[in-house]
C-alpha positions in Angstrom: 19.5 164.8 41.5 18.2 165.5 37.9 14.8 167.1 37.5 12.2 164.4 36.7 11.1 164.3 33.0 7.4 164.9 32.5 5.8 161.9 30.7 2.4 160.5 29.9 0.7 157.4 28.4 -1.1 157.4 25.1 -3.4 154.5 24.5 -4.0 151.5 26.8 -4.8 147.9 26.4 -1.3 146.5 25.8 -0.3 143.6 28.0 2.6 145.8 29.4 0.6 149.0 30.0 0.1 148.6 33.8 3.7 147.7 34.3 4.9 150.9 32.4 2.3 152.9 34.4 3.8 151.7 37.7 7.4 152.6 36.7 6.5 156.1 35.5 4.6 156.6 38.7 7.2 155.4 41.0 10.6 156.2 39.4 12.4 159.4 40.3 13.3 159.8 36.7 9.8 160.6 35.7 7.0 162.9 36.5 3.9 161.1 35.4 1.4 163.7 34.1 -1.5 161.5 33.1 -2.9 159.1 30.5 -5.0 159.5 27.3 -7.2 156.8 25.9 -8.7 158.0 22.6 -11.2 155.2 22.4 -14.2 156.1 24.6 -15.2 152.6 25.4 -11.7 151.6 26.3 -11.4 154.7 28.5 -14.5 153.8 30.4 -13.1 150.4 31.1 -9.8 151.7 32.4 -11.5 154.3 34.6 -13.3 151.4 36.3 -10.1 149.3 36.6 -8.5 149.4 40.0 -5.0 149.2 38.4 -5.7 152.7 36.9 -7.2 154.2 40.1 -6.1 157.8 40.7 -4.7 158.3 37.2 -5.5 161.7 35.7 -7.2 161.3 32.4 -6.3 163.8 29.5 -7.7 164.2 26.1 -5.3 163.8 23.1 -4.6 167.5 22.7 -4.0 168.1 26.3 -1.3 165.4 26.2 0.3 166.1 22.9 0.1 169.9 22.9 1.8 170.2 26.3 5.3 171.6 25.6 6.6 170.6 29.0 5.7 167.0 28.5 8.7 165.4 26.8 8.1 161.6 26.6 5.0 159.6 25.7 4.7 155.9 26.3 2.4 154.4 23.7 0.6 151.4 25.3 -2.3 150.7 23.2 -3.3 147.3 21.7 -1.0 146.4 18.8 -3.2 147.6 15.8 -3.2 151.1 17.2 0.5 151.4 18.2 1.8 152.8 15.0 -0.9 155.4 14.3 -0.6 156.8 17.9 3.2 156.8 17.7 3.1 158.8 14.5 0.9 161.4 16.4 3.3 161.6 19.3 6.4 162.0 17.1 4.6 164.7 15.0 4.0 166.5 18.4 7.8 166.4 19.1 7.7 163.8 21.9 10.3 161.2 22.7 8.7 157.7 22.7 8.6 154.5 24.6 6.7 152.4 22.0 5.5 149.0 23.1 5.9 145.9 21.0 5.6 144.8 18.3 5.2 148.1 16.6 2.4 147.2 14.4 2.5 145.0 11.2 3.3 147.6 8.6 7.1 147.6 8.0 7.2 150.6 5.7 5.2 152.7 8.1 7.5 151.7 10.9 10.5 152.6 8.9 8.9 156.0 8.1 8.3 156.6 11.8 12.0 155.9 12.6 13.1 158.2 9.8 10.9 161.0 11.1 12.1 160.5 14.6 15.7 160.7 13.5 15.1 163.8 11.5 13.6 165.4 14.6 16.3 164.0 16.9 13.8 162.1 19.0 14.5 158.9 20.8 12.2 155.9 20.2 12.7 153.0 22.6 10.8 149.7 21.9 9.2 147.7 24.7 10.9 144.3 24.1 11.1 143.1 27.6 14.4 141.1 27.5 16.7 143.9 26.4 17.7 144.5 30.0 17.4 141.0 31.3 20.5 140.0 33.2 20.3 136.4 31.8 20.4 137.6 28.2 23.2 140.1 29.2 25.3 137.1 30.3 24.5 135.1 27.1 25.8 138.1 25.0 29.0 138.1 27.1 29.7 134.4 26.5 29.3 134.9 22.7 31.1 138.2 22.5 34.1 136.9 24.5 34.2 133.6 22.5 33.4 131.3 25.4 31.1 129.2 23.3 33.1 129.2 20.1 31.0 129.3 16.9 27.3 129.2 17.6 25.6 126.7 15.5 22.2 126.2 17.1 19.9 128.5 19.0 16.5 127.7 20.4 13.8 129.8 22.1 10.4 129.0 23.7 8.0 131.6 24.9 4.6 129.9 25.4 1.6 131.0 27.5 -2.0 130.2 28.4 -4.4 133.0 27.6 -8.0 133.7 28.0 -10.6 133.4 25.1 -10.7 137.3 25.1 -6.9 137.6 24.6 -7.1 134.9 22.0 -9.6 136.9 19.9 -7.5 140.1 20.3 -4.3 138.4 19.1 -6.1 136.7 16.1 -6.1 140.0 14.2 -2.9 139.0 12.4 -1.8 135.8 10.7 1.3 135.7 12.8 -0.8 135.1 16.0 1.4 134.2 18.9 4.6 134.6 16.9 3.7 138.3 16.5 2.5 138.7 20.0 5.1 136.8 22.0 7.7 135.3 19.7 8.8 138.8 18.8 10.6 139.1 22.1 12.9 136.2 21.4 13.3 137.3 17.7 14.6 140.6 19.1 17.3 138.8 21.0 18.1 136.4 18.2 18.7 139.3 15.8 20.8 141.0 18.3 23.0 137.9 18.7 23.0 136.7 15.1 22.0 139.5 12.7 19.8 139.1 9.7 18.8 135.5 8.9 19.3 134.4 5.3 16.1 132.4 5.4 13.0 132.4 7.6 10.5 129.4 7.4 7.4 129.9 9.6 4.9 127.2 10.7 1.8 129.0 11.9 -0.8 126.6 13.0 -4.2 126.8 14.7 -4.5 123.7 16.8 -6.9 124.6 19.6 -10.6 123.8 19.5 -11.5 127.5 19.8 -13.0 128.8 16.6 -11.1 132.1 16.6 -8.6 131.6 13.9 -5.6 132.4 16.2 -2.3 131.0 15.1 -1.9 129.5 18.5 0.8 126.9 17.9 3.7 128.4 16.0 7.3 127.6 15.3 9.7 129.4 13.0 13.1 128.1 11.6 15.8 130.8 10.9 18.8 130.0 8.8 22.0 131.8 9.1 25.3 131.3 7.3 26.7 128.8 9.8 23.8 128.3 12.2 20.2 127.4 12.5 17.7 128.7 15.1 14.1 127.8 16.2 11.7 129.9 18.0 8.3 128.6 19.3 5.3 130.3 20.8 2.0 128.7 21.7 -1.1 130.0 23.4 -2.3 126.9 25.2 0.5 125.5 27.5 -0.5 125.0 31.1 1.8 126.8 33.6 4.1 127.8 30.7 6.3 130.4 32.4 8.8 127.9 34.0 9.4 126.2 30.6 10.2 129.5 28.8 13.8 129.3 27.6 16.6 130.4 25.3 19.6 128.3 24.6 22.8 128.7 22.4 24.9 125.8 21.4 28.5 126.4 20.1 31.6 124.5 19.3 33.2 125.3 22.6 30.2 125.3 24.9 26.5 125.8 25.5 24.3 128.0 27.6 20.7 127.6 28.7 18.5 130.4 30.1 15.5 128.7 31.8 13.2 130.2 33.0 13.6 133.5 31.3 12.2 135.3 34.3 13.5 135.2 36.9 16.6 134.4 34.9 18.4 131.1 35.7 21.4 130.0 33.7 23.3 126.8 33.1 26.6 127.0 31.3 28.8 124.3 29.8 32.4 124.9 28.7 34.9 122.7 27.1 37.7 124.5 28.9 37.7 126.6 32.1 37.2 130.4 31.6 38.3 132.7 34.4 36.0 131.9 37.4 34.0 129.4 35.4 35.0 125.7 35.2 34.9 123.1 32.4 31.6 121.2 32.2 28.1 122.1 33.4 27.5 124.7 36.2 24.8 127.0 37.4 25.2 130.8 37.0 23.5 133.2 39.3 22.5 136.6 37.9 20.4 139.5 39.1 16.7 139.4 38.8 16.0 142.9 37.6 12.3 143.9 37.5 10.8 144.3 34.0 10.8 147.8 32.6 12.9 149.5 35.3 16.2 149.6 33.5 14.5 150.3 30.1 12.9 153.5 31.3 15.9 154.5 33.4 18.2 154.4 30.3 15.5 156.1 28.3 15.6 159.0 30.8 19.3 159.1 30.7 19.5 159.3 26.9 16.8 162.0 26.7 18.7 164.1 29.3 22.1 163.6 27.6 20.8 164.0 24.0 22.3 160.6 23.2 20.9 157.6 21.1 19.9 154.4 22.8 22.3 151.4 22.5 19.6 149.7 20.6 19.8 151.5 17.3 17.1 152.5 14.8 18.8 150.1 12.3 18.4 147.2 14.8 14.8 148.0 15.5 14.0 148.1 11.8 15.8 144.8 11.2 13.9 143.2 14.1 10.6 144.3 12.7 11.5 143.0 9.3 12.5 139.7 10.8 9.3 139.5 13.0 7.1 140.0 10.0 9.0 137.5 8.0 8.5 135.1 10.9 4.7 135.9 10.6 4.7 134.9 6.9 4.9 138.5 5.6 7.5 138.7 2.9 
């Protein structure tokens, strides 16, 4: 078996931070060295948090100056993601960078350019890139089962606490930046760059926090239209999260997104799949496991990730367009 890659966490407070911590602690691909939280108040909170019990805490220089530590997972709140990622790349570390990578497109592009120059891998933390349901959707499109896609729709709503609302209100994109970005990542993967993006970013909750908590974006492509919605105030929202593609020869619906459950409709039978509507069973792969497994493989092999820097840059551009940033 390959020697585990030494890795650490820089920054905490992201919604995915504990999930990434667990994978780094438990996977044979990684030797988890420790975590650094540069913000003193945030570090005190993490040290008291049972989820972080037993973690070795390092200062920034201990983490970044260790030549044996090859990968850093940047897991801070969104406004700090890019500044911390810049420090890690400057220190020569491969990155798992959580999403969305800030709100400054040019700074993100500069980070990608520097990583490419240094031959470093940057993996973004979009959580559906290794979801078996989306894998199957890609198959139906790439193999022509659905014909020409003409309508796509995604919904990724939630029900968050007042504290989380305040944290997400830092940017005008609100919930589209926080959650909609996951589905925009998949939309761009399937359809490429939209010709037009029309965001509707509303604050409809009674809370006086300014959060864009009821958001919908229309994406226009050459021969298709797509809508993605993300709201912060839907009760028991997870079962209704969905992504669907309608084409000239068939349609597919992924609902819920996790655990993935698929319904497929075909005009004509395809291999083992019949004409009409049918349920498709796919594997429920735990979040983050395949992501970090592939990151380890690419670091060892000196290979790029399947998700290219060009794709990551286009996703960030499209996310910010969806958040009203032109």
